[in-house]
VORO-725079 format. One record per residue: x, y, z of N, C-alpha, C, O in turn. Coordinates in steps of 0.001 Angstrom, whole numbers, padded with zeros to 6 digits, always signed. Layout:
<rs>
XYZXYZXYZXYZ;...
</rs>
This chain:
<rs>
+000835-001207+000000+000000+000000+000000+000868+001256+000000+000552+002248-000657;+001994+001192+000766+002881+002338+000817+003515+002595-000544+003673+003744-000956;+003879+001510-001245+004455+001655-002585+003461+002265-003555+003818+003105-004382;+002190+001831-003447+001144+002381-004314+000971+003871-004081+000782+004637-005026;+001037+004285-002807+000892+005702-002476+002044+006521-003063+001838+007634-003546;+003274+005952-003017+004429+006671-003543+004348+006813-005056+004711+007851-005609;+003864+005749-005734+003812+005772-007195+002627+006568-007726+002740+007250-008745;+001492+006483-007038+000264+007139-007497-000424+007830-006323-001501+007405-005906;+000181+008892-005785-000355+009520-004563-001753+010103-004726-002594+009950-003840;-002012+010772-005854-003327+011397-006064-004400+010324-006207-005437+010384-005547;-004152+009354-007062-005107+008268-007279-005387+007518-005986-006543+007248-005662;-004333+007178-005244-004485+006446-003993-005312+007251-002986-006202+006708-002332;-005010+008556-002867-005724+009405-001906-007206+009523-002256-008064+009461-001376;-007501+009692-003541-008894+009818-003983-009655+008525-003704-010751+008555-003144;-009070+007383-004096-009724+006099-003878-009972+005858-002394-011068+005452-002006;-008972+006104-001571-009103+005865-000129-010159+006768+000480-010999+006316+001259;-010118+008054+000122-011090+009009+000674-012517+008645+000285-013410+008639+001133;-012738+008341-000999-014084+008025-001461-014593+006720-000852-015768+006620-000497;-013723+005725-000730-014138+004459-000118-014544+004665+001335-015551+004116+001783;-013766+005453+002073-014099+005716+003474-015426+006478+003582-016239+006198+004463;-015637+007442+002676-016895+008188+002684-018078+007273+002389-019119+007371+003040;-017921+006382+001407-019000+005459+001060-019296+004522+002232-020459+004273+002549;-018263+004009+002865-018462+003119+004027-019158+003863+005154-020030+003310+005823;-018766+005139+005367-019433+005940+006394-020911+006145+006095-021756+006026+006982;-021219+006459+004816-022625+006627+004417-023383+005312+004574-024531+005308+005018;-022749+004193+004212-023405+002886+004323-023756+002559+005771-024852+002076+006053;-022832+002820+006685-023105+002568+008108-024262+003430+008596-025125+002971+009344;-024265+004696+008157-025352+005605+008537-026697+005105+008021-027693+005140+008744;-026730+004641+006778-027984+004156+006191-028466+002882+006887-029670+002695+007066;-027548+002015+007276-027938+000800+007999-028540+001162+009347-029562+000602+009743;-027912+002098+010055-028416+002535+011368-029805+003138+011224-030668+002929+012077;-030026+003891+010136-031329+004537+009917-032354+003588+009312-033515+003958+009141;-031935+002362+008984-032866+001370+008446-033110+001472+006961-034039+000850+006446;-032292+002250+006252-032444+002387+004802-031609+001307+004102-030508+001572+003618;-032145+000109+004058-031398-001029+003533-031100-000851+002040-030016-001203+001574;-032053-000310+001305-031832-000116-000135-030638+000800-000370-029793+000510-001217;-030559+001899+000369-029435+002817+000216-028122+002150+000615-027081+002412+000012;-028171+001292+001626-026970+000573+002039-026490-000350+000914-025289-000476+000676;-027438-000993+000228-027081-001859-000905-026467-001023-002030-025526-001466-002688;-026996+000186-002254-026426+001068-003269-024985+001449-002922-024155+001625-003814;-024693+001576-001634-023319+001864-001209-022397+000694-001555-021278+000894-002028;-022877-000522-001316-022091-001708-001669-021872-001747-003178-020773-002044-003648;-022923-001447-003926-022828-001405-005387-021796-000375-005833-021065-000604-006797;-021734+000760-005136-020760+001798-005454-019336+001309-005230-018454+001565-006049;-019109+000607-004125-017777+000068-003844-017351-000931-004923-016178-000997-005291;-018317-001706-005424-018022-002649-006509-017663-001888-007787-016727-002261-008494;-018413-000821-008079-018139-000029-009285-016769+000635-009217-016132+000846-010249;-016308+000968-008008-014991+001576-007865-013885+000649-008388-012815+001116-008779;-014145-000651-008394-013146-001612-008863-013199-001826-010377-012381-002557-010935;-014169-001182-011037-014355-001387-012473-013141-000980-013306-012744-001741-014188;-012521+000209-013064-011348+000567-013874-010219-000456-013781-009608-000794-014795;-009936-000953-012574-008875-001954-012412-009234-003251-013125-008371-003909-013706;-010520-003616-013077-010973-004831-013753-010776-004710-015262-010331-005651-015919;-011118-003528-015805-010959-003292-017246-009487-003368-017640-009142-003937-018676;-008623-002790-016803-007190-002833-017097-006665-004259-017171-005887-004598-018062;-007097-005097-016224-006605-006472-016187-007172-007307-017315-006451-008098-017924;-008466-007141-017606-009120-007990-018601-008744-007599-020021-008468-008468-020849;-008728-006299-020313-008461-005839-021675-006973-005563-021888-006518-005410-023022;-006217-005500-020784-004779-005250-020840-004472-003897-021469-003601-003763-022329;-005229-002891-021002-004995-001515-021431-004729-000683-020181-005486-000743-019212;-003658+000083-020211-003288+000894-019057-004078+002199-019057-003784+003115-019824;-005079+002272-018192-005874+003487-018087-005096+004532-017292-004529+004211-016247;-005061+005760-017763-004327+006798-017038-005011+007142-015720-006223+006992-015570;-004204+007606-014770-004739+007955-013458-005820+009024-013554-006800+008991-012810;-005642+009972-014472-006623+011049-014626-008002+010497-014948-008998+010921-014362;-008062+009554-015877-009335+008972-016265-009940+008173-015109-011136+008282-014839;-009121+007373-014431-009626+006571-013318-010209+007446-012221-011276+007149-011685;-009516+008512-011890-009990+009416-010838-011322+010049-011238-012237+010137-010419;-011434+010495-012501-012674+011112-012968-013826+010112-012914-014938+010464-012519;-013565+008867-013310-014615+007844-013323-015138+007572-011923-016351+007532-011719;-014241+007384-010948-014709+007060-009584-015407+008260-008952-016363+008092-008196;-014937+009469-009255-015624+010661-008742-017017+010763-009355-017974+011125-008672;-017129+010446-010640-018430+010477-011313-019385+009453-010693-020565+009748-010498;-018891+008266-010385-019712+007235-009739-020173+007717-008371-021345+007575-008022;-019255+008284-007598-019592+008787-006264-020617+009908-006356-021577+009942-005586;-020412+010832-007303-021331+011961-007453-022713+011508-007892-023714+012126-007528;-022777+010435-008671-024057+009949-009176-024838+009170-008119-025995+009483-007839;-024207+008163-007538-024930+007268-006628-025032+007840-005218-026128+007947-004667;-023898+008206-004637-023887+008644-003243-024469+010050-003093-025411+010261-002329;-023899+011012-003830-024392+012383-003700-025746+012557-004386-026664+013149-003818;-025864+012039-005608-027097+012243-006369-028302+011553-005778-029320+012197-005524;-028207+010228-005550-029350+009454-005088-029517+009495-003568-030575+009874-003066;-028473+009106-002843-028606+008963-001388-028648+010320-000686-029473+010531+000203;-027771+011232-001076-027744+012561-000463-028693+013542-001150-028769+014710-000767;-029413+013067-002162-030507+013802-002797-030065+015062-003544-030817+016033-003618;-028847+015051-004099-028402+016191-004886-029229+016324-006161-029404+017430-006672;-029743+015194-006683-030562+015258-007884-031801+016130-007667-032312+016749-008601;-032269+016166-006430-033474+016932-006109-033127+018332-005626-033803+019300-005973;-032069+018440-004822-031778+019692-004128-030762+020588-004831-030693+021783-004542;-029971+020030-005750-028966+020837-006450-029383+020960-007911-029389+019975-008649;-029718+022138-008309-030209+022361-009667-029116+022082-010699-027995+022574-010575;-029449+021295-011708-028513+020997-012778-027540+019867-012487-026687+019560-013320;-027654+019237-011309-026727+018159-010948-026816+017000-011943-025799+016509-012433;-028039+016574-012232-028266+015461-013156-027762+015808-014559-027118+014986-015211;-028053+017008-015014-027622+017445-016344-026107+017467-016457-025548+017029-017463;-025441+017978-015425-023987+018040-015431-023367+016644-015532-022445+016427-016318;-023876+015698-014734-023307+014356-014721-023525+013635-016051-022629+012939-016530;-024699+013794-016646-024966+013126-017919-024129+013735-019051-023736+013028-019979;-023858+015031-018979-023002+015654-019981-021577+015117-019875-020958+014772-020881;-021065+015050-018647-019715+014513-018428-019658+013052-018843-018663+012605-019414;-020728+012301-018557-020763+010889-018932-020666+010721-020446-019926+009864-020930;-021407+011532-021193-021342+011468-022649-019953+011806-023160-019465+011192-024109;-019319+012785-022528-017970+013195-022910-016962+012077-022640-016161+011734-023510;-017005+011513-021434-016048+010467-021059-016262+009185-021849-015303+008555-022294;-017529+008798-022021-017804+007574-022783-017305+007721-024215-016799+006762-024798;-017445+008910-024782-016916+009148-026118-015398+009037-026149-014833+008489-027095;-014732+009557-025111-013277+009472-025033-012814+008025-024925-011860+007623-025592;-013489+007242-024086-013135+005838-023936-013366+005089-025247-012558+004247-025639;-014470+005401-025919-014762+004766-027200-013686+005056-028236-013261+004161-028966;-013245+006311-028297-012191+006672-029237-010907+005914-028928-010245+005405-029832;-010557+005842-027642-009326+005158-027257-009360+003688-027646-008423+003186-028266;-010432+003000-027285-010515+001558-027547-010549+001260-029045-009843+000374-029527;-011375+002007-029774-011508+001745-031208-010221+002080-031949-009822+001354-032860;-009565+003180-031564-008343+003564-032242-007223+002554-031983-006429+002267-032879;-007155+002016-030765-006146+001004-030454-006382-000253-031290-005451-000802-031879;-007620-000695-031332-007941-001881-032128-007706-001624-033616-007249-002504-034345;-008023-000416-034050-007887-000066-035458-006426-000093-035912-006140-000330-037085;-005506+000152-034975-004099+000260-035333-003299-001019-035047-002095-001058-035300;-003946-002051-034530-003220-003285-034268-003207-004186-035498-004102-004116-036340;-002189-005028-035592-002056-005914-036739-003051-007068-036713-003155-007812-037688;-003764-007224-035646-004751-008308-035554-005942-008056-036479-006659-008995-036823;-006161-006813-036884-007339-006466-037670-006940-006124-039099-005977-005396-039341;-007712-006672-040044-007446-006411-041456-008095-005108-041915-007636-004480-042869;-009165-004706-041229-009889-003511-041642-009328-002289-040912-009138-002323-039697;-009070-001239-041636-008583-000002-041075-009632+001085-041265-010086+001347-042378;-010005+001710-040154-011059+002720-040194-010460+004109-040283-009414+004385-039696;-011126+004977-041019-010682+006359-041139-010949+007091-039827-011765+006633-039027;-010277+008220-039587-010536+009002-038368-012011+009374-038207-012539+009377-037095;-012674+009689-039336-014096+010042-039262-014933+008854-038793-015864+009022-038006;-014605+007655-039274-015371+006470-038868-015098+006115-037415-016006+005681-036706;-013851+006294-036958-013531+006062-035542-014337+007018-034670-014883+006613-033644;-014413+008282-035075-015183+009269-034320-016662+008905-034296-017327+009065-033273;-017182+008411-035433-018578+008005-035497-018850+006831-034565-019858+006822-033858;-017957+005840-034557-018116+004680-033684-018034+005087-032210-018755+004547-031370;-017151+006042-031903-017036+006530-030531-018327+007238-030103-018789+007089-028972;-018894+008010-031034-020169+008673-030748-021258+007641-030465-022024+007789-029513;-021326+006598-031289-022330+005547-031101-022112+004816-029778-023073+004466-029093;-020853+004587-029420-020523+003946-028150-021022+004775-026975-021625+004249-026040;-020762+006076-027035-021183+006970-025958-022703+006997-025825-023231+006944-024714;-023412+007081-026959-024867+007119-026911-025439+005791-026417-026455+005773-025722;-024789+004680-026774-025252+003377-026294-025132+003291-024776-026029+002782-024104;-024020+003791-024240-023847+003816-022784-024958+004641-022141-025522+004245-021121;-025272+005793-022744-026336+006640-022210-027694+005965-022251-028466+006069-021298;-027996+005272-023342-029283+004576-023476-029392+003435-022473-030437+003254-021849;-028313+002662-022314-028329+001555-021355-028560+002075-019941-029261+001445-019150;-027972+003220-019628-028199+003802-018296-029666+004191-018113-030222+004001-017032;-030292+004728-019150-031711+005070-019048-032563+003812-018894-033573+003838-018190;-032172+002707-019545-032853+001431-019329-032751+001025-017862-033716+000549-017264;-031554+001226-017292-031333+000887-015876-032248+001721-014976-032863+001194-014049;-032333+003018-015254-033201+003883-014446-034662+003444-014564-035377+003374-013564;-035095+003153-015782-036480+002716-015993-036738+001396-015268-037795+001216-014663;-035782+000480-015326-035934-000800-014651-036028-000642-013144-036852-001292-012501;-035187+000217-012577-035231+000448-011130-036559+001072-010724-037129+000708-009696;-037056+002016-011530-038334+002657-011211-039501+001675-011313-040428+001714-010503;-039447+000794-012316-040555-000129-012561-040542-001315-011605-041584-001679-011061;-039386-001915-011396-039295-003149-010619-039148-002904-009117-039640-003690-008308;-038473-001818-008748-038163-001596-007333-038800-000329-006772-038444+000113-005679;-039734+000254-007509-040498+001413-007035-039605+002594-006668-039885+003311-005708;-038526+002797-007436-037685+003967-007231-038190+005119-008107-039189+004976-008811;-037501+006247-008060-037826+007367-008953-036533+007973-009473-036234+009142-009229;-035763+007150-010202-034523+007642-010793-034805+008530-012001-034047+009457-012287;-035898+008243-012710-036333+009123-013790-037223+010187-013175-038439+010016-013080;-036622+011267-012765-037342+012288-012003-038496+012874-012808-038363+013152-014000;-039630+013057-012135-040826+013581-012791-040741+015103-012957-039977+015778-012267;-041542+015622-013884-041518+017042-014202-042939+017591-014240-043839+016959-014793;-043138+018768-013652-044433+019433-013748-044481+020237-015052-043601+021056-015316;-045504+019998-015854-045668+020713-017116-047014+021418-017129-047940+021023-016420;-047116+022453-017932-048364+023228-017998-049105+023015-019316-050148+023627-019549;-048567+022145-020185-049258+021835-021440-048769+020501-021972-047644+020089-021689;-049610+019826-022740-049208+018581-023392-050168+018289-024536-051244+018882-024620;-049774+017371-025417-050596+016953-026551-050855+015454-026422-049924+014698-026143;-052076+015014-026614-052380+013591-026450-053545+013171-027342-054601+013803-027347;-053331+012080-028106-054425+011528-028905-055369+010715-028025-056500+010436-028423;-054905+010327-026815-055751+009551-025912-056978+010339-025462-057968+009748-025032;-056923+011654-025557-058036+012493-025122-059015+012829-026253-060011+013515-026027;-058733+012349-027466-059642+012657-028565-060980+011960-028330-061012+010749-028108;-062082+012705-028375-063401+012127-028047-063834+011001-028981-064643+010162-028586;-063318+010960-030207-063707+009929-031165-062634+008850-031325-062755+007971-032179;-061585+008918-030500-060534+007916-030551-059681+007980-031801-059084+006974-032182;-059606+009112-032439-058825+009262-033674-057374+009637-033356-057051+010066-032249;-056522+009462-034353-055100+009775-034200-054844+011259-034445-054013+011635-035272;-055562+012075-033720-055434+013525-033808-055166+014042-032400-056008+013877-031517;-054013+014663-032173-053686+015096-030803-054591+016212-030306-054893+017161-031030;-055007+016081-029083-055742+017131-028394-054721+017964-027626-053962+017424-026821;-054696+019256-027862-053717+020146-027231-054325+020734-025967-055347+021418-026011;-053684+020458-024854-054125+020980-023562-053095+022002-023094-051915+021673-022971;-053518+023220-022836-052581+024286-022445-053045+024967-021157-054161+024754-020682;-052163+025782-020616-052445+026610-019435-052990+025766-018274-053975+026139-017635;-052347+024641-018013-052778+023788-016900-052341+024434-015595-051154+024685-015387;-053277+024696-014736-052965+025311-013446-053107+024341-012284-052581+024574-011196;-053842+023224-012534-054073+022295-011422-054505+020938-011953-055231+020853-012943;-054061+019889-011297-054534+018537-011592-054667+017783-010276-053979+018084-009301;-055564+016799-010261-055850+016052-009030-055609+014569-009273-056057+014012-010275;-054898+013940-008351-054623+012508-008428-055343+011807-007289-055225+012196-006127;-056092+010768-007638-056759+009943-006626-056059+008586-006596-055950+007921-007627;-055591+008180-005437-054901+006900-005323-054610+006561-003871-055145+007186-002955;-053761+005571-003674-053409+005136-002326-051956+005480-002034-051062+005188-002829;-051737+006096-000896-050396+006388-000401-050244+005668+000928-050909+006006+001907;-049366+004675+000956-049225+003876+002165-050471+003067+002480-050766+002787+003642;-051208+002691+001418-052413+001898+001599-053645+002703+001960-054714+002131+002174;-053517+004016+002032-054633+004887+002417-055098+005680+001201-054287+006286+000500;-056412+005674+000954-056967+006454-000151-056638+007930+000042-056919+008513+001089;-056040+008519-000984-055547+009891-000857-055886+010698-002104-055883+010176-003219;-056172+011961-001899-056379+012901-002991-055245+013911-002976-055051+014619-001987;-054487+013980-004080-053332+014871-004157-053585+015922-005226-053853+015595-006382;-053499+017178-004832-053693+018293-005771-052340+018839-006194-051507+019167-005350;-052119+018939-007513-050844+019388-008064-051015+020713-008790-052065+020987-009371;-049968+021531-008751-049981+022814-009465-049470+022621-010889-048465+023214-011282;-050162+021792-011653-049756+021487-013020-049995+020019-013301-050626+019318-012510;-049485+019558-014438-049634+018155-014836-048304+017440-014605-047248+017953-014974;-048359+016253-013992-047153+015518-013633-046719+014606-014779-047378+013614-015090;-045592+014966-015398-045013+014115-016440-044175+013033-015766-043347+013336-014908;-044384+011776-016148-043696+010656-015509-042419+010303-016268-042406+009374-017076;-041358+011039-016005-040029+010634-016446-039600+010971-017857-038398+011016-018117;-040523+011214-018793-040127+011342-020192-039257+012570-020427-038295+012501-021192;-039571+013681-019790-038777+014893-019965-037366+014696-019411-036387+015128-020019;-037271+014040-018253-035963+013787-017650-035131+012883-018545-033946+013139-018756;-035743+011824-019074-035024+010883-019931-034511+011555-021192-033348+011385-021559;-035369+012319-021858-034968+012967-023096-033909+014040-022853-033008+014220-023672;-034013+014753-021730-032989+015757-021405-031645+015074-021167-030611+015557-021629;-031657+013940-020439-030420+013206-020174-029766+012736-021478-028554+012862-021653;-030573+012197-022380-030033+011728-023656-029527+012889-024503-028542+012748-025228;-030199+014036-024413-029781+015201-025188-028409+015702-024736-027542+015961-025571;-028203+015842-023418-026913+016337-022938-025826+015277-023147-024662+015618-023361;-026199+013997-023087-025247+012926-023412-024830+013056-024884-023660+012885-025227;-025797+013359-025733-025545+013573-027162-024562+014719-027379-023644+014615-028192;-024761+015812-026646-023873+016974-026786-022447+016610-026368-021486+016931-027067;-022319+015933-025213-020996+015523-024758-020327+014576-025733-019125+014686-025978;-021093+013640-026298-020547+012673-027253-020093+013359-028533-019046+013016-029082;-020872+014327-029015-020515+015067-030226-019202+015822-030029-018306+015766-030871;-019105+016528-028903-017898+017319-028639-016669+016418-028571-015638+016728-029167;-016775+015298-027843-015636+014408-027691-015281+013753-029017-014100+013569-029312;-016266+013399-029815-016007+012767-031109-015263+013719-032046-014360+013299-032769;-015640+014997-032034-014955+015979-032861-013510+016175-032409-012598+016267-033231;-013311+016238-031082-011953+016365-030554-011134+015139-030928-009979+015253-031337;-011745+013958-030785-011051+012724-031128-010705+012647-032592-009632+012161-032950;-011589+013117-033444-011332+013117-034892-010095+013956-035223-009212+013526-035965;-010055+015161-034655-008915+016042-034901-007636+015420-034352-006579+015495-034979;-007745+014806-033174-006574+014196-032534-005998+013063-033386-004790+012998-033614;-006874+012174-033852-006409+011044-034659-005882+011529-036007-004895+011006-036525;-006543+012523-036562-006136+013054-037866-004722+013628-037800-003915+013443-038711;-004440+014332-036696-003135+014991-036566-002147+014150-035759-000981+014518-035622;-002620+013011-035221-001789+012122-034426-001095+012837-033268+000122+012767-033103;-001918+013531-032468-001395+014105-031221-000876+015516-031315-000430+016066-030308;-000917+016132-032498-000418+017496-032631-001516+018488-032263-002699+018222-032477;-001125+019617-031718-002081+020660-031402-002688+020500-030019-002394+019531-029319;-003553+021466-029611-004154+021461-028277-004967+020207-027981-004892+019678-026872;-005744+019720-028948-006569+018536-028702-005702+017326-028409-006040+016494-027567;-004573+017236-029117-003674+016111-028891-003089+016147-027497-003024+015117-026826;-002660+017320-027051-002092+017436-025718-003133+017128-024648-002817+016525-023623;-004372+017541-024889-005450+017266-023930-005706+015774-023801-005795+015245-022693;-005824+015092-024942-006128+013667-024901-004940+012834-024430-005136+011749-023882;-003723+013311-024629-002576+012588-024122-002611+012519-022594-002221+011513-022002;-003081+013599-021961-003179+013614-020506-004344+012764-020020-004278+012144-018959;-005412+012745-020813-006600+012009-020396-006526+010545-020797-006853+009665-020001;-006097+010280-022031-006072+008914-022541-004781+008651-023324-004810+008576-024553;-003665+008513-022633-002414+008264-023355-002384+006943-024073-001522+006747-024930;-003290+006011-023767-003320+004719-024453-003677+004879-025923-003456+003960-026711;-004222+006021-026306-004510+006262-027721-003211+006238-028529-003201+005842-029695;-002129+006661-027901-000850+006713-028596-000023+005446-028405+001112+005388-028879;-000556+004425-027722+000206+003217-027432-000577+001995-027844-001724+001820-027431;+000030+001146-028654-000619-000114-029061-000285-001169-028019+000822-001707-028012;-001238-001469-027134-001004-002412-026059-001393-003833-026414-001337-004718-025560;-001788-004070-027659-002164-005403-028071-001019-006057-028807-000455-005464-029727;-000663-007277-028418+000449-007982-029035+000119-008334-030476-001026-008687-030759;+001061-008255-031389+000810-008663-032763+000629-010151-032840+001116-010855-031955;-000042-010678-033843-000290-012106-033942+001014-012865-034152+001962-012348-034744;+001046-014120-033650+002229-014957-033785+002424-015464-035200+003557-015735-035598;+001370-015600-035962+001481-016110-037313+000327-015652-038149-000438-014792-037714;+000170-016189-039331-000940-015794-040215-002273-016086-039548-002379-017092-038846;-003300-015256-039731-004617-015509-039123-005262-016710-039738-006373-017078-039356;
</rs>
């Protein structure tokens, strides 16, 4: 452990601090009887090991900068966002994290695809534009899978990861009196009433608007993920085109130096 601290002091300090914070939050949640939150803490500790697992399995040396950003992003999403309720109490928290996620996923996609593209194991060589396109698709796929996860948690475990939104207008063909495929436009909604059971008790809830169930949050998350993926793909395109020259090259060298290193062994003989 002492050797690890000497070789990677920043990475070691960040990992140790975040792990201790997560363990502290987990103990607090257990004492308060929030078993689900305690399980999320355990899940977070498992996710912290993901970068090391990727390094061992794929045999790619991830830079300390990327590893630190990933674990901080995990901590900010699960511990601060969900358990500490930053998603509700800090405006723009969710948007910020999804934008960074799109950016990072695009960077990882560029690194992996470019490494594979340049190894002798592959007969097909992709142009910088195609590598950037594949990285963009990779980033968007990660974003979509995360939204599937949120929807699954909300549906199966009665969570609310897809945060609801109050809206004052909507369009719906379900309200057409003749059942036709013509949207009925409802505007200037000032109040809506929900009749249902809360804790098994019949309850009437009056809202200052119409409650949208998750769709606005999901589409906003995918939109900012799209923006982050586009920006990273363009930077990656320029970087690969110039092979590390210029500001974009210097930036990506610090974030993903594996782009400049072929870590895959060449084949021993003809394929």
